[in-house]
HTML snippet that shows the backbone in 3Dmol.js (N, CA, C, O; Angstrom):
<script src="https://3Dmol.org/build/3Dmol-min.js"></script>
<div id="view" style="width:600px;height:400px;position:relative"></div>
<script>
const pdb = `
ATOM      1  N   UNK A   1     106.373  47.525  51.006  1.00  0.00           N
ATOM      2  CA  UNK A   1     105.794  46.843  52.138  1.00  0.00           C
ATOM      3  C   UNK A   1     105.326  47.815  53.225  1.00  0.00           C
ATOM      4  O   UNK A   1     106.111  48.422  53.954  1.00  0.00           O
ATOM      5  N   UNK A   2     103.995  47.919  53.284  1.00  0.00           N
ATOM      6  CA  UNK A   2     103.350  48.772  54.261  1.00  0.00           C
ATOM      7  C   UNK A   2     103.104  48.021  55.475  1.00  0.00           C
ATOM      8  O   UNK A   2     102.520  46.938  55.458  1.00  0.00           O
ATOM      9  N   UNK A   3     103.561  48.603  56.584  1.00  0.00           N
ATOM     10  CA  UNK A   3     103.360  47.924  57.896  1.00  0.00           C
ATOM     11  C   UNK A   3     102.505  48.883  58.872  1.00  0.00           C
ATOM     12  O   UNK A   3     102.411  50.091  58.654  1.00  0.00           O
ATOM     13  N   UNK A   4     101.962  48.315  59.839  1.00  0.00           N
ATOM     14  CA  UNK A   4     101.177  49.006  60.769  1.00  0.00           C
ATOM     15  C   UNK A   4     101.744  48.889  62.209  1.00  0.00           C
ATOM     16  O   UNK A   4     102.417  47.930  62.587  1.00  0.00           O
ATOM     17  N   UNK A   5     101.432  49.883  62.924  1.00  0.00           N
ATOM     18  CA  UNK A   5     101.864  49.765  64.437  1.00  0.00           C
ATOM     19  C   UNK A   5     101.444  48.541  65.083  1.00  0.00           C
ATOM     20  O   UNK A   5     100.288  48.154  64.916  1.00  0.00           O
ATOM     21  N   UNK A   6     102.247  47.893  65.797  1.00  0.00           N
ATOM     22  CA  UNK A   6     101.812  46.588  66.438  1.00  0.00           C
ATOM     23  C   UNK A   6     102.033  45.455  65.512  1.00  0.00           C
ATOM     24  O   UNK A   6     101.855  44.332  65.983  1.00  0.00           O
ATOM     25  N   UNK A   7     102.393  45.562  64.263  1.00  0.00           N
ATOM     26  CA  UNK A   7     102.502  44.417  63.452  1.00  0.00           C
ATOM     27  C   UNK A   7     103.720  43.619  63.814  1.00  0.00           C
ATOM     28  O   UNK A   7     104.794  44.145  64.104  1.00  0.00           O
ATOM     29  N   UNK A   8     103.504  42.325  63.786  1.00  0.00           N
ATOM     30  CA  UNK A   8     104.574  41.330  64.044  1.00  0.00           C
ATOM     31  C   UNK A   8     105.239  40.965  62.873  1.00  0.00           C
ATOM     32  O   UNK A   8     104.607  40.874  61.821  1.00  0.00           O
ATOM     33  N   UNK A   9     106.573  40.721  62.931  1.00  0.00           N
ATOM     34  CA  UNK A   9     107.364  40.253  61.858  1.00  0.00           C
ATOM     35  C   UNK A   9     108.319  39.267  62.386  1.00  0.00           C
ATOM     36  O   UNK A   9     108.841  39.413  63.491  1.00  0.00           O
ATOM     37  N   UNK A  10     108.590  38.121  61.505  1.00  0.00           N
ATOM     38  CA  UNK A  10     109.413  37.018  61.808  1.00  0.00           C
ATOM     39  C   UNK A  10     110.616  37.241  60.744  1.00  0.00           C
ATOM     40  O   UNK A  10     110.403  37.386  59.540  1.00  0.00           O
ATOM     41  N   UNK A  11     111.785  37.251  61.277  1.00  0.00           N
ATOM     42  CA  UNK A  11     112.983  37.248  60.422  1.00  0.00           C
ATOM     43  C   UNK A  11     113.479  35.932  60.350  1.00  0.00           C
ATOM     44  O   UNK A  11     114.012  35.439  61.343  1.00  0.00           O
ATOM     45  N   UNK A  12     113.352  35.202  59.131  1.00  0.00           N
ATOM     46  CA  UNK A  12     113.749  33.766  58.846  1.00  0.00           C
ATOM     47  C   UNK A  12     115.172  33.704  58.397  1.00  0.00           C
ATOM     48  O   UNK A  12     115.618  32.610  58.051  1.00  0.00           O
ATOM     49  N   UNK A  13     115.860  34.669  58.370  1.00  0.00           N
ATOM     50  CA  UNK A  13     117.247  34.627  57.906  1.00  0.00           C
ATOM     51  C   UNK A  13     118.074  33.669  58.623  1.00  0.00           C
ATOM     52  O   UNK A  13     118.186  33.808  59.841  1.00  0.00           O
ATOM     53  N   UNK A  14     118.703  32.658  57.994  1.00  0.00           N
ATOM     54  CA  UNK A  14     119.579  31.664  58.532  1.00  0.00           C
ATOM     55  C   UNK A  14     118.847  30.827  59.644  1.00  0.00           C
ATOM     56  O   UNK A  14     119.473  30.283  60.554  1.00  0.00           O
ATOM     57  N   UNK A  15     117.632  30.765  59.527  1.00  0.00           N
ATOM     58  CA  UNK A  15     116.770  29.899  60.491  1.00  0.00           C
ATOM     59  C   UNK A  15     116.650  30.513  61.954  1.00  0.00           C
ATOM     60  O   UNK A  15     116.164  29.841  62.864  1.00  0.00           O
ATOM     61  N   UNK A  16     117.100  31.786  62.146  1.00  0.00           N
ATOM     62  CA  UNK A  16     117.055  32.191  63.514  1.00  0.00           C
ATOM     63  C   UNK A  16     115.852  32.673  64.141  1.00  0.00           C
ATOM     64  O   UNK A  16     115.805  32.935  65.343  1.00  0.00           O
ATOM     65  N   UNK A  17     114.848  32.800  63.327  1.00  0.00           N
ATOM     66  CA  UNK A  17     113.428  33.118  63.806  1.00  0.00           C
ATOM     67  C   UNK A  17     113.365  34.356  64.761  1.00  0.00           C
ATOM     68  O   UNK A  17     112.584  34.323  65.711  1.00  0.00           O
ATOM     69  N   UNK A  18     114.111  35.380  64.555  1.00  0.00           N
ATOM     70  CA  UNK A  18     113.941  36.665  65.374  1.00  0.00           C
ATOM     71  C   UNK A  18     112.599  37.166  65.117  1.00  0.00           C
ATOM     72  O   UNK A  18     112.055  37.091  64.015  1.00  0.00           O
ATOM     73  N   UNK A  19     112.017  37.740  66.284  1.00  0.00           N
ATOM     74  CA  UNK A  19     110.648  38.315  66.185  1.00  0.00           C
ATOM     75  C   UNK A  19     110.707  39.764  66.459  1.00  0.00           C
ATOM     76  O   UNK A  19     111.314  40.196  67.439  1.00  0.00           O
ATOM     77  N   UNK A  20     110.057  40.569  65.570  1.00  0.00           N
ATOM     78  CA  UNK A  20     109.953  42.016  65.733  1.00  0.00           C
ATOM     79  C   UNK A  20     108.548  42.603  65.849  1.00  0.00           C
ATOM     80  O   UNK A  20     107.573  41.965  65.449  1.00  0.00           O
ATOM     81  N   UNK A  21     108.449  43.722  66.353  1.00  0.00           N
ATOM     82  CA  UNK A  21     107.092  44.372  66.378  1.00  0.00           C
ATOM     83  C   UNK A  21     107.265  45.856  65.955  1.00  0.00           C
ATOM     84  O   UNK A  21     108.189  46.517  66.428  1.00  0.00           O
ATOM     85  N   UNK A  22     106.487  46.325  65.171  1.00  0.00           N
ATOM     86  CA  UNK A  22     106.627  47.668  64.636  1.00  0.00           C
ATOM     87  C   UNK A  22     106.035  48.681  65.685  1.00  0.00           C
ATOM     88  O   UNK A  22     104.823  48.704  65.896  1.00  0.00           O
ATOM     89  N   UNK A  23     106.917  49.523  66.344  1.00  0.00           N
ATOM     90  CA  UNK A  23     106.519  50.302  67.391  1.00  0.00           C
ATOM     91  C   UNK A  23     106.450  51.813  67.122  1.00  0.00           C
ATOM     92  O   UNK A  23     105.902  52.615  67.879  1.00  0.00           O
ATOM     93  N   UNK A  24     107.078  52.129  65.937  1.00  0.00           N
ATOM     94  CA  UNK A  24     107.020  53.503  65.421  1.00  0.00           C
ATOM     95  C   UNK A  24     107.084  53.687  63.956  1.00  0.00           C
ATOM     96  O   UNK A  24     107.883  53.057  63.262  1.00  0.00           O
ATOM     97  N   UNK A  25     106.215  54.579  63.467  1.00  0.00           N
ATOM     98  CA  UNK A  25     106.266  54.829  62.061  1.00  0.00           C
ATOM     99  C   UNK A  25     106.360  56.396  61.985  1.00  0.00           C
ATOM    100  O   UNK A  25     105.568  57.115  62.594  1.00  0.00           O
ATOM    101  N   UNK A  26     107.309  56.850  61.251  1.00  0.00           N
ATOM    102  CA  UNK A  26     107.415  58.338  60.968  1.00  0.00           C
ATOM    103  C   UNK A  26     107.888  58.625  59.632  1.00  0.00           C
ATOM    104  O   UNK A  26     108.291  57.712  58.911  1.00  0.00           O
ATOM    105  N   UNK A  27     107.866  59.849  59.246  1.00  0.00           N
ATOM    106  CA  UNK A  27     108.363  60.347  57.937  1.00  0.00           C
ATOM    107  C   UNK A  27     109.652  61.092  58.113  1.00  0.00           C
ATOM    108  O   UNK A  27     109.734  61.991  58.950  1.00  0.00           O
ATOM    109  N   UNK A  28     110.712  60.733  57.312  1.00  0.00           N
ATOM    110  CA  UNK A  28     111.876  61.460  57.427  1.00  0.00           C
ATOM    111  C   UNK A  28     111.871  62.702  56.617  1.00  0.00           C
ATOM    112  O   UNK A  28     110.893  62.997  55.929  1.00  0.00           O
ATOM    113  N   UNK A  29     113.027  63.500  56.685  1.00  0.00           N
ATOM    114  CA  UNK A  29     113.018  64.807  56.064  1.00  0.00           C
ATOM    115  C   UNK A  29     112.966  64.688  54.519  1.00  0.00           C
ATOM    116  O   UNK A  29     112.847  65.721  53.860  1.00  0.00           O
ATOM    117  N   UNK A  30     113.046  63.526  53.929  1.00  0.00           N
ATOM    118  CA  UNK A  30     112.932  63.289  52.434  1.00  0.00           C
ATOM    119  C   UNK A  30     111.538  62.841  52.072  1.00  0.00           C
ATOM    120  O   UNK A  30     111.235  62.674  50.891  1.00  0.00           O
ATOM    121  N   UNK A  31     110.721  62.651  53.010  1.00  0.00           N
ATOM    122  CA  UNK A  31     109.333  62.204  52.789  1.00  0.00           C
ATOM    123  C   UNK A  31     109.137  60.707  52.739  1.00  0.00           C
ATOM    124  O   UNK A  31     108.089  60.189  52.352  1.00  0.00           O
ATOM    125  N   UNK A  32     110.321  59.962  53.199  1.00  0.00           N
ATOM    126  CA  UNK A  32     110.266  58.501  53.264  1.00  0.00           C
ATOM    127  C   UNK A  32     109.599  58.035  54.543  1.00  0.00           C
ATOM    128  O   UNK A  32     109.902  58.522  55.632  1.00  0.00           O
ATOM    129  N   UNK A  33     108.634  57.027  54.389  1.00  0.00           N
ATOM    130  CA  UNK A  33     108.255  56.395  55.725  1.00  0.00           C
ATOM    131  C   UNK A  33     109.313  55.517  56.259  1.00  0.00           C
ATOM    132  O   UNK A  33     109.909  54.703  55.554  1.00  0.00           O
ATOM    133  N   UNK A  34     109.561  55.717  57.658  1.00  0.00           N
ATOM    134  CA  UNK A  34     110.452  54.980  58.358  1.00  0.00           C
ATOM    135  C   UNK A  34     109.717  54.070  59.401  1.00  0.00           C
ATOM    136  O   UNK A  34     108.824  54.529  60.113  1.00  0.00           O
ATOM    137  N   UNK A  35     110.088  52.880  59.460  1.00  0.00           N
ATOM    138  CA  UNK A  35     109.556  51.897  60.297  1.00  0.00           C
ATOM    139  C   UNK A  35     110.579  51.503  61.397  1.00  0.00           C
ATOM    140  O   UNK A  35     111.609  50.913  61.073  1.00  0.00           O
ATOM    141  N   UNK A  36     110.342  51.786  62.566  1.00  0.00           N
ATOM    142  CA  UNK A  36     111.177  51.294  63.695  1.00  0.00           C
ATOM    143  C   UNK A  36     110.668  50.013  64.308  1.00  0.00           C
ATOM    144  O   UNK A  36     109.529  49.938  64.768  1.00  0.00           O
ATOM    145  N   UNK A  37     111.489  49.040  64.311  1.00  0.00           N
ATOM    146  CA  UNK A  37     111.060  47.621  64.799  1.00  0.00           C
ATOM    147  C   UNK A  37     111.943  47.251  65.940  1.00  0.00           C
ATOM    148  O   UNK A  37     113.169  47.338  65.881  1.00  0.00           O
ATOM    149  N   UNK A  38     111.239  46.810  67.044  1.00  0.00           N
ATOM    150  CA  UNK A  38     111.871  46.288  68.192  1.00  0.00           C
ATOM    151  C   UNK A  38     112.036  44.748  68.042  1.00  0.00           C
ATOM    152  O   UNK A  38     111.037  44.032  67.971  1.00  0.00           O
ATOM    153  N   UNK A  39     113.285  44.241  67.994  1.00  0.00           N
ATOM    154  CA  UNK A  39     113.617  42.846  67.737  1.00  0.00           C
ATOM    155  C   UNK A  39     113.921  42.130  68.992  1.00  0.00           C
ATOM    156  O   UNK A  39     114.589  42.682  69.866  1.00  0.00           O
ATOM    157  N   UNK A  40     113.436  40.847  69.137  1.00  0.00           N
ATOM    158  CA  UNK A  40     113.818  39.920  70.062  1.00  0.00           C
ATOM    159  C   UNK A  40     114.656  38.797  69.512  1.00  0.00           C
ATOM    160  O   UNK A  40     114.117  37.992  68.753  1.00  0.00           O
ATOM    161  N   UNK A  41     115.832  38.681  69.804  1.00  0.00           N
ATOM    162  CA  UNK A  41     116.644  37.710  69.083  1.00  0.00           C
ATOM    163  C   UNK A  41     117.224  36.619  70.036  1.00  0.00           C
ATOM    164  O   UNK A  41     118.195  36.817  70.766  1.00  0.00           O
ATOM    165  N   UNK A  42     116.555  35.484  69.958  1.00  0.00           N
ATOM    166  CA  UNK A  42     116.808  34.324  70.905  1.00  0.00           C
ATOM    167  C   UNK A  42     117.877  33.419  70.305  1.00  0.00           C
ATOM    168  O   UNK A  42     117.609  32.315  69.831  1.00  0.00           O
ATOM    169  N   UNK A  43     119.102  33.941  70.350  1.00  0.00           N
ATOM    170  CA  UNK A  43     120.265  33.013  70.061  1.00  0.00           C
ATOM    171  C   UNK A  43     121.500  33.628  70.664  1.00  0.00           C
ATOM    172  O   UNK A  43     121.530  34.783  71.089  1.00  0.00           O
ATOM    173  N   UNK A  44     122.511  32.795  70.678  1.00  0.00           N
ATOM    174  CA  UNK A  44     123.835  33.113  71.222  1.00  0.00           C
ATOM    175  C   UNK A  44     124.752  33.876  70.124  1.00  0.00           C
ATOM    176  O   UNK A  44     125.086  33.312  69.083  1.00  0.00           O
ATOM    177  N   UNK A  45     125.115  35.143  70.425  1.00  0.00           N
ATOM    178  CA  UNK A  45     125.951  35.904  69.612  1.00  0.00           C
ATOM    179  C   UNK A  45     127.144  36.236  70.377  1.00  0.00           C
ATOM    180  O   UNK A  45     127.027  36.575  71.555  1.00  0.00           O
ATOM    181  N   UNK A  46     128.334  36.166  69.784  1.00  0.00           N
ATOM    182  CA  UNK A  46     129.504  36.343  70.549  1.00  0.00           C
ATOM    183  C   UNK A  46     129.485  37.726  71.220  1.00  0.00           C
ATOM    184  O   UNK A  46     129.300  38.734  70.538  1.00  0.00           O
ATOM    185  N   UNK A  47     129.671  37.786  72.525  1.00  0.00           N
ATOM    186  CA  UNK A  47     129.755  39.043  73.219  1.00  0.00           C
ATOM    187  C   UNK A  47     128.494  39.521  73.717  1.00  0.00           C
ATOM    188  O   UNK A  47     128.496  40.426  74.552  1.00  0.00           O
ATOM    189  N   UNK A  48     127.355  38.993  73.280  1.00  0.00           N
ATOM    190  CA  UNK A  48     126.062  39.575  73.705  1.00  0.00           C
ATOM    191  C   UNK A  48     125.223  38.514  74.542  1.00  0.00           C
ATOM    192  O   UNK A  48     124.061  38.774  74.856  1.00  0.00           O
ATOM    193  N   UNK A  49     125.794  37.386  74.879  1.00  0.00           N
ATOM    194  CA  UNK A  49     125.092  36.378  75.593  1.00  0.00           C
ATOM    195  C   UNK A  49     124.253  35.619  74.744  1.00  0.00           C
ATOM    196  O   UNK A  49     124.416  35.568  73.525  1.00  0.00           O
ATOM    197  N   UNK A  50     123.222  34.938  75.454  1.00  0.00           N
ATOM    198  CA  UNK A  50     122.357  34.078  74.672  1.00  0.00           C
ATOM    199  C   UNK A  50     121.263  34.797  73.927  1.00  0.00           C
ATOM    200  O   UNK A  50     121.186  34.669  72.705  1.00  0.00           O
ATOM    201  N   UNK A  51     120.467  35.499  74.554  1.00  0.00           N
ATOM    202  CA  UNK A  51     119.381  36.389  73.939  1.00  0.00           C
ATOM    203  C   UNK A  51     119.709  37.832  73.978  1.00  0.00           C
ATOM    204  O   UNK A  51     120.394  38.335  74.868  1.00  0.00           O
ATOM    205  N   UNK A  52     119.183  38.499  72.953  1.00  0.00           N
ATOM    206  CA  UNK A  52     119.397  40.044  73.023  1.00  0.00           C
ATOM    207  C   UNK A  52     118.192  40.650  72.244  1.00  0.00           C
ATOM    208  O   UNK A  52     117.476  39.973  71.507  1.00  0.00           O
ATOM    209  N   UNK A  53     118.032  41.967  72.466  1.00  0.00           N
ATOM    210  CA  UNK A  53     117.051  42.720  71.852  1.00  0.00           C
ATOM    211  C   UNK A  53     117.790  43.937  71.214  1.00  0.00           C
ATOM    212  O   UNK A  53     118.869  44.345  71.644  1.00  0.00           O
ATOM    213  N   UNK A  54     117.141  44.476  70.172  1.00  0.00           N
ATOM    214  CA  UNK A  54     117.636  45.614  69.431  1.00  0.00           C
ATOM    215  C   UNK A  54     116.507  46.351  68.843  1.00  0.00           C
ATOM    216  O   UNK A  54     115.410  45.798  68.771  1.00  0.00           O
ATOM    217  N   UNK A  55     116.690  47.616  68.392  1.00  0.00           N
ATOM    218  CA  UNK A  55     115.833  48.445  67.734  1.00  0.00           C
ATOM    219  C   UNK A  55     116.528  48.754  66.371  1.00  0.00           C
ATOM    220  O   UNK A  55     117.645  49.270  66.341  1.00  0.00           O
ATOM    221  N   UNK A  56     115.831  48.423  65.239  1.00  0.00           N
ATOM    222  CA  UNK A  56     116.349  48.863  63.972  1.00  0.00           C
ATOM    223  C   UNK A  56     115.257  49.584  63.135  1.00  0.00           C
ATOM    224  O   UNK A  56     114.072  49.254  63.179  1.00  0.00           O
ATOM    225  N   UNK A  57     115.733  50.569  62.388  1.00  0.00           N
ATOM    226  CA  UNK A  57     114.794  51.370  61.527  1.00  0.00           C
ATOM    227  C   UNK A  57     115.008  50.994  60.122  1.00  0.00           C
ATOM    228  O   UNK A  57     116.146  50.717  59.744  1.00  0.00           O
ATOM    229  N   UNK A  58     113.927  50.959  59.253  1.00  0.00           N
ATOM    230  CA  UNK A  58     114.102  50.641  57.867  1.00  0.00           C
ATOM    231  C   UNK A  58     113.171  51.639  57.058  1.00  0.00           C
ATOM    232  O   UNK A  58     112.104  52.074  57.489  1.00  0.00           O
ATOM    233  N   UNK A  59     113.688  51.919  55.907  1.00  0.00           N
ATOM    234  CA  UNK A  59     112.679  52.688  54.979  1.00  0.00           C
ATOM    235  C   UNK A  59     111.814  51.612  54.449  1.00  0.00           C
ATOM    236  O   UNK A  59     112.007  50.408  54.615  1.00  0.00           O
ATOM    237  N   UNK A  60     110.778  52.197  53.753  1.00  0.00           N
ATOM    238  CA  UNK A  60     109.832  51.248  53.111  1.00  0.00           C
ATOM    239  C   UNK A  60     110.528  50.578  51.905  1.00  0.00           C
ATOM    240  O   UNK A  60     110.239  49.418  51.608  1.00  0.00           O
ATOM    241  N   UNK A  61     111.438  51.286  51.207  1.00  0.00           N
ATOM    242  CA  UNK A  61     112.194  50.760  50.190  1.00  0.00           C
ATOM    243  C   UNK A  61     113.048  49.650  50.495  1.00  0.00           C
ATOM    244  O   UNK A  61     113.104  48.668  49.754  1.00  0.00           O
ATOM    245  N   UNK A  62     113.788  49.771  51.664  1.00  0.00           N
ATOM    246  CA  UNK A  62     114.663  48.755  52.226  1.00  0.00           C
ATOM    247  C   UNK A  62     113.820  47.520  52.536  1.00  0.00           C
ATOM    248  O   UNK A  62     114.207  46.401  52.200  1.00  0.00           O
ATOM    249  N   UNK A  63     112.671  47.724  53.177  1.00  0.00           N
ATOM    250  CA  UNK A  63     111.787  46.507  53.526  1.00  0.00           C
ATOM    251  C   UNK A  63     111.373  45.696  52.191  1.00  0.00           C
ATOM    252  O   UNK A  63     111.412  44.468  52.113  1.00  0.00           O
ATOM    253  N   UNK A  64     111.001  46.500  51.229  1.00  0.00           N
ATOM    254  CA  UNK A  64     110.503  45.843  50.001  1.00  0.00           C
ATOM    255  C   UNK A  64     111.686  45.205  49.138  1.00  0.00           C
ATOM    256  O   UNK A  64     111.546  44.097  48.619  1.00  0.00           O
ATOM    257  N   UNK A  65     112.794  45.912  49.014  1.00  0.00           N
ATOM    258  CA  UNK A  65     113.829  45.440  48.142  1.00  0.00           C
ATOM    259  C   UNK A  65     114.792  44.439  48.834  1.00  0.00           C
ATOM    260  O   UNK A  65     115.137  43.415  48.243  1.00  0.00           O
ATOM    261  N   UNK A  66     115.207  44.719  50.031  1.00  0.00           N
ATOM    262  CA  UNK A  66     116.214  43.849  50.750  1.00  0.00           C
ATOM    263  C   UNK A  66     115.806  42.864  51.656  1.00  0.00           C
ATOM    264  O   UNK A  66     116.495  41.862  51.849  1.00  0.00           O
ATOM    265  N   UNK A  67     114.583  43.095  52.314  1.00  0.00           N
ATOM    266  CA  UNK A  67     114.181  42.214  53.350  1.00  0.00           C
ATOM    267  C   UNK A  67     112.867  41.488  53.045  1.00  0.00           C
ATOM    268  O   UNK A  67     112.458  40.662  53.861  1.00  0.00           O
ATOM    269  N   UNK A  68     112.181  41.740  51.932  1.00  0.00           N
ATOM    270  CA  UNK A  68     110.917  41.119  51.714  1.00  0.00           C
ATOM    271  C   UNK A  68     111.227  39.577  51.484  1.00  0.00           C
ATOM    272  O   UNK A  68     110.301  38.810  51.748  1.00  0.00           O
ATOM    273  N   UNK A  69     112.228  39.119  51.099  1.00  0.00           N
ATOM    274  CA  UNK A  69     112.434  37.658  51.042  1.00  0.00           C
ATOM    275  C   UNK A  69     112.702  36.951  52.306  1.00  0.00           C
ATOM    276  O   UNK A  69     112.526  35.735  52.380  1.00  0.00           O
ATOM    277  N   UNK A  70     113.115  37.644  53.299  1.00  0.00           N
ATOM    278  CA  UNK A  70     113.445  36.982  54.652  1.00  0.00           C
ATOM    279  C   UNK A  70     112.502  37.501  55.777  1.00  0.00           C
ATOM    280  O   UNK A  70     112.684  37.064  56.913  1.00  0.00           O
ATOM    281  N   UNK A  71     111.583  38.333  55.564  1.00  0.00           N
ATOM    282  CA  UNK A  71     110.790  38.827  56.598  1.00  0.00           C
ATOM    283  C   UNK A  71     109.340  38.224  56.380  1.00  0.00           C
ATOM    284  O   UNK A  71     108.748  38.415  55.317  1.00  0.00           O
ATOM    285  N   UNK A  72     108.844  37.567  57.310  1.00  0.00           N
ATOM    286  CA  UNK A  72     107.445  37.008  57.237  1.00  0.00           C
ATOM    287  C   UNK A  72     106.513  38.013  58.126  1.00  0.00           C
ATOM    288  O   UNK A  72     106.678  38.122  59.341  1.00  0.00           O
ATOM    289  N   UNK A  73     105.663  38.631  57.508  1.00  0.00           N
ATOM    290  CA  UNK A  73     104.765  39.565  58.177  1.00  0.00           C
ATOM    291  C   UNK A  73     103.506  38.942  58.624  1.00  0.00           C
ATOM    292  O   UNK A  73     102.796  38.351  57.810  1.00  0.00           O
ATOM    293  N   UNK A  74     103.181  39.040  59.889  1.00  0.00           N
ATOM    294  CA  UNK A  74     102.012  38.459  60.440  1.00  0.00           C
ATOM    295  C   UNK A  74     100.930  39.478  60.231  1.00  0.00           C
ATOM    296  O   UNK A  74     101.053  40.565  60.795  1.00  0.00           O
ATOM    297  N   UNK A  75      99.902  39.244  59.492  1.00  0.00           N
ATOM    298  CA  UNK A  75      98.728  40.133  59.290  1.00  0.00           C
ATOM    299  C   UNK A  75      97.972  40.314  60.475  1.00  0.00           C
ATOM    300  O   UNK A  75      97.643  39.361  61.181  1.00  0.00           O
ATOM    301  N   UNK A  76      97.654  41.600  60.750  1.00  0.00           N
ATOM    302  CA  UNK A  76      96.714  42.086  61.840  1.00  0.00           C
ATOM    303  C   UNK A  76      95.300  41.816  61.451  1.00  0.00           C
ATOM    304  O   UNK A  76      94.933  41.930  60.281  1.00  0.00           O
ATOM    305  N   UNK A  77      94.502  41.459  62.419  1.00  0.00           N
ATOM    306  CA  UNK A  77      93.133  41.260  62.133  1.00  0.00           C
ATOM    307  C   UNK A  77      92.292  42.450  62.648  1.00  0.00           C
ATOM    308  O   UNK A  77      91.071  42.457  62.490  1.00  0.00           O
TER     309      UNK A  77
END
`;
const viewer = $3Dmol.createViewer("view");
viewer.addModel(pdb, "pdb");
viewer.setStyle({}, {cartoon: {color: "spectrum"}});
viewer.zoomTo();
viewer.render();
</script>
């Protein structure tokens, strides 16, 4: 799953509809592309309040194998 800077992603896991934006792409020491995504999570999670944000980083392999079934990528025009 190749992503671009500024690309929007919807995480549909469990119907929560978290929204992410790719804000950094870099290569790690093994030559893997790493995608850092800023997530806005509009739901109540114990101890975190109603809404929260987080930054998570994924390898391209993780995105393809583990998350491709629950991430809806919004195509850039």
